[in-house]
Steps between C-alpha positions, in 0.01 A plus 500: 500500500503796721677515842407749765742555780389722793742682760484771749286350771587505860398612851407861556327688779153646452519831323811399311562437126622212282553471123434178335654411151402234255731407212350321208668285236363461156368728235139532597557740792426828334184396325326367801328602817715435807365471854585461868303267723539427864398211729481547878513205726162318503358718231438474121744657253378847410579741240700818604543680173511447123688721243408455132747512206380855453573593852148513650505395864221344696541482883325322760314739730698385796839624353379811315710804583771290663625264231633601156564250220729589213662315208829533313441305161869570407600295808207253496435596861197600687524675849268554791583786722323444842476798747328543831488125547259352740516159698213387277718529194694207634493227224696316234504729189496351173569639156284376216433508136149407535393458133752231447482341848850586611588560865813571696599306811396773736678725734408539870400838644466531869373816672548509864283720724 
């Protein structure tokens, strides 16, 4: 069983920054791809970025150059640094371990214009 707990969401003005964290329990963290997804009101959940166990990062075009994912396997934690935020980044952000079907509870990010 793996539990994923996100933190770091909040309200920020356009152009600002936020850093999300996702702490994972269990011993499968370091050997698995981790990901961040988001779901805006009235829209489907979409992938934001994946990071493989080897550190390869795959970003959605909409966040390239603004968001940075990283992972600390010693702390079982994955981070999402978000810069130059836009109102269209407003969503609930979810941490996920997609291969095993584990999801966090989500954290709200709201970007005001």
